[in-house]
N, C-alpha and C positions, 0 to 999 in steps of 0.2 A: 403120196409122199412129198415132201418138200416143206417149204414152208408157209402159213397159212396164206397168204398173196399168191404164191404160186399155185396152191390148189384152187382159189379162187380165179383165177385167169384161166385155167386149164378146164375147170367146171364150165365157165361163160364160153369158152372157144366149142367145148362139147356140145353144149346147148344149141350155139348157133349152126354148127354142123348138121345136129340134128333136124331142126327146124327147116333147114334149107333143104335137106334129103328130103321131106315129108314134103314138102312143096314141088318139087322135079316129079313126086310119083302121084300127084292128083292130076285127074281128067280135068281139063280144060277146054270149053266148048267154044271160045273164042279168043281172039286177042288181049280184047281190055281186060279180061279175067288174067291174062297172065299178068300184064303191065301191073294190076292192081295188086296180085299178090307179091308183085318184086318191090312194089313201091311201100306195102304193108313190112313186108322184112326190112326195107331200110330203117322207116319208123321204128321199129320195135328196137334196131341195133342201135339209134340214135340215141332212144331214150337208156337205154342199157349202159352206153358211152356216158352220157349225163349222170348217173345213178353211180359210176364209179368213180366220176368226179367229185363228187358230192358226198363225202362221208357222213353228211351230218343226217342223211335219210335214212 
């Protein structure tokens, strides 16, 4: 429920949480894989933030 904007924020939060939970349960074989996964997670959410700032996309 809520406004369309509130629903969008809740969905984005849920997707971020889901992605983070998934990354935490993956078996990594070395520290480099963990670092790469963390960086990819950051990049993913930087893009999400950019998309929300540009409604023309």
